[in-house]
N, C-alpha and C positions, 0 to 999 in steps of 0.2 A: 546448423543442424548436420549431423553425420549419421550415416547408416549404410548398409549394403543396398544394392540396387533392388533387392527383392523384399525389403522390409519397409514398414512405415517409419517415418522420421520422428525424432523427438529431440527436444532441446531444453536445457535449463533456462529458466526465466527469473529475473530478479526485478521486482518493482519496488522502488524506494523513494521516499520524500521526507522532508522535515515538516512536522506539524507544529505550528507556532500558536500559542494561546496566552492571553493574559490570565493570571491566576485569580485576580480579584482580591478583596481584603481578607477573606476568611482562609482560603487555601494558601494565599500568599503569606499570611501570618504563620500557618502551620509549616510551610516549607522554609521560611526564614528561621523558624525555631530549630528545625533539623540542622541547619548550618551551624547552630550554636549548641548542638547536642541537647536540645530541649524538645520534648514531645508535647505539643499542645492538643487539647481536646476541647470539644464544645459541649456545654451542658444544655440540654433541651428543656422545654417547659414542663415535661413530665418527669424530670429528674435524671434522665439517662445521660451518661458521659460517653461521648463517641469520638474516636480518633481514627482517621483524619476527621476533623469537624465538618459537619454538614453546613452548606452555605445558607440553608433556610430551615427553620424549625418545622418538622413534619406535622406538628399539631396546630401551631398558630400561623405558619407560613411567613413569619417574620424573619428578617435577616439575623443570623446567629451573632450574638454580641457577648455572651457569657463564656469566657474562655478560662480553662484551668490547665494545670500541668499534671501529666501522669508520669508514672515511673518508667524507666527503661527496662524493667523486669516485668515478667508476666507469666501466665499459665496457658499451656496449649489446650485448646478446647476441641480441636478437630485437626486432622492432617491427612495428606495423601502423598504417596511416594512418587518422585520424579526420576525414573531410571535413566532417561536419555535427555539431558538438557539441550535446548536449542539456543541459537544465537540470540543474545540480548537478555537472557535470563540471569538472575543474580549470581549463580555459580556455574562453573564449567564442568563440574563433576556431579554425579548423582546426589540428590538432596531431597528434603521433604518440604512441600508447601504446607504451611501451618496457619491456622487461625489462632491468634494469641490475644487473650484479654489482658492488657497491661494493668498493673496494679494502679487502682484509682479509676479505671475505666469500667463501664458496664457492658460494652459491646466489643467483640474481637476485631482485630485488624489482620489483613493477609500479608504474609511475607515468607521468606525462605528460612529454613533451619538447616544449619550446616552439620549434618551427621552423615556417616559413611554407609549406613545400612538401615533398612526399615525397622530392624529389631531395636534400634537405638532411639526410637521416638515413640511416645505414647501420650494419650490424653491425660491431662493432669500434670504433665511434665513442666518443670520450671525452666524458663529460658531468659536470656538477657540479650539486649541489642548489642551487636558488634558494629561500631561506627566506622565509616569509611575514613581512610587517612586524609583524603582530599575531599572536602565538602564544599558544595556550591549552591545549597538551597534547593535540592531536588530530593525525591523519594529515595534515590540511590545513596543519599547520605547515610541511610541505614543499609549497611552492606548486607546484613543478614542477621538472624538470631543464632545464638549458640547456647548449649546446655549449661545450666548453672545449678548450684545447690543452695542458692540464696533463698531464704524463706520470704513469704509475702511481706513487703514492707508496710509500716504504719505511716499515717500522715498523708496519704494520697487520697484524692487529688489535692493539689495545692493551688492557691489563688495564682492567677497569671495576669499580667498587664500587657495588653497589646496596643502599642502606640500607632499613630497614624504613619503609614508608609506608602510609598508609591507602589502600585500593583506590580508584582514581578511578572516577567515574561519568560515562559518556559518553552524551549525548543525540544521536541521529542522526535527522534528518528523513527520512521515507520518503514518496515521492510516486509516484503512478501516474496518468498522463494517457492517456486513450483516447477514442475516439469511439464512442458507442453508437448502433447502427443498428437501429431498430425494424422488425419484420416488417410486412407490409401489415395484418395483423389487429391488431397492437399499435398501429399508426398510427391505425387507425379508433378504437381505444379512447381514445387520447390526444386525438384530435380531438373525440370525444364529450365528454370532460371539459371541453374548452374551450367547449362549448355547455351545460354543466351536466347532461350525461347520463352514465350509466354503461352502457357497451356491452360485451356478451359475444358469444361465438360458440357456436352449437349444432351438435353432431354429428348429421348426418342419419341415422346408423345407430342410435345408442343414445339420442338426444335429450338427452344431457347438455349442460349449458350451462357454459362455462368463462369466468371473469373473474379477472384479465385474460385475454383470449382467446388461444387457441393455434391455430397453423396446422393442426394435425392432432390428432385425438382420440387420447389415449394408450391408450384401451381398444380401439378398433377400427382405429386407424391410417389413418382416412380423413380427408380435409380437412373442416374445420369451416366450411362454406360459408354457414350461415344466421346473419345478424346479429340480435342480440336486445338490446332495451333493458331493463335490469333495474331493479328497485325500489331505492330508496335507504334502505330499512329492511332489517334482517337480525337474525341471532342470533349471539351470541358462542359459539363452539364451544370454543376453548381460549385461554389468555392467559398472560402472564407479567408480573410487576411488576418494573419497572426501578428499581433502587435505587442503582446505581453511576454516578457522574458520569463523563463523558468529554469530551474536547476537541470543540468544535463542537456540543455538545448544546443543542438549542433549548428543551427543556422541563426544568424543575427536577424532579429525582426527589423522591419516588417517583411514577411514572406507569405506566400499563398499555399494553402492546402486545398486541393481540388479533387472532385470526383471526375474521373476521365472515362468516358465510354469508348473503349477500344473498338475499332472497326470490326464488325462481326460478332460483338458481344451484346448481351441483353441486360447486363448489370454493370454498373460503373465501378472502376477500381480507384481507390484513394491514393494519391501521391502528391508531391509538391511540384510547383511550377517555378522555373528559374529562367534567367537570361532576359528578363524584362522587368520594369518596375511593377510593383504589386498593384498600383492603381490602373495599370493597363490590361490586366487580366480580365476576361469577360466570358460570359456564357456563350457557347457556340464556337469558341476559339479552337482552331485545329492545332494539335500538339503531337510531339513524337518523343519516344523514350531516348534518354541519354544514359549509356551504361558506363559504369566504372571501368578502369583498366582491367583486362582479363585476369591478371595475376591476383586481383583483389576479390574475385568472385567466390561465392560459397553457395549453399542452398538457402538463399534468403532473398526477399524482395528488395533488400538494400543493394543488390547487384545493379538495379536501376537507380542511378544517382538522382535523377530528376526527369521531368518532362519539360520541353521547350517548344515555342511556337514553330510551326512548319513554314509559316509565311503564306499558306494557302488561304483563300477566302473563308470566312466563317461559315459554319454549317447552318443550314436553315433550321429554325426553331421546330418546325414540324418533324424533323428527322430525329429529334431526341426528347421531345416534350413528354413522352411516355416513360422516360427513364430518369426523371428527376427524383 
């Protein structure tokens, strides 16, 4: 986080992970077909032809088993202009999102139309699939649609045979980008960390001290106006042992994530415990902050590398039982 001393802090945040799922026999057949430049649809019991095919018939609730092939050409039934594409969308320049009813289908599918201005797209327009050069059995095998003057083709839909195949596994990257804006009280907390201090806020009504600070006391509903510098030692109230590895993990499991009640605070701060085996961490254990080298500090809680045991006797349960 960066800002002048008189302004609240903000920072860009990116949350990302890979979502992995088995496609099953219906969507798996559809995606496999895309890899071979074939578009499969499913015929429902009431005669509709839908692509991508539904996994279950909406009337009978039976698994879809009647597959047909539809054309790579179709008609725009609705559209909306996308003037500012974002990361992960089909095109990096302005384009139109379109609902296209492919020849042979009765229901439209959603995809992108490569046109340079909204004046170049209209309902009833004829379009054709532009296939990706490298295809791997995902929806992105259809790179986008493009305008065509081809008339509606005859002979669609066509019979299609779907053989027995192992269900495909699709990995979809999921990303969320946003800007986190800290409150004035949180900004003071982060600036304190940049100076090697842990700052909280005290409620003037009940005298409870919150860290990280809150703008208002949740007990009394009044502003927490009094800034308090807290001790860098505290007590482990509760904890969990992390045994499962995940993408981006900085510490090799097993390790402990704990809630630490700093001396003088009334709410626990979450951080990790190091310098002892995970199975030796316990409630009531007295710990202290270990800071990264000064040249690595910023306005972030990561300035504190971890907490470690102080070697002092464990705190009595009565001293922290109301802070669990």
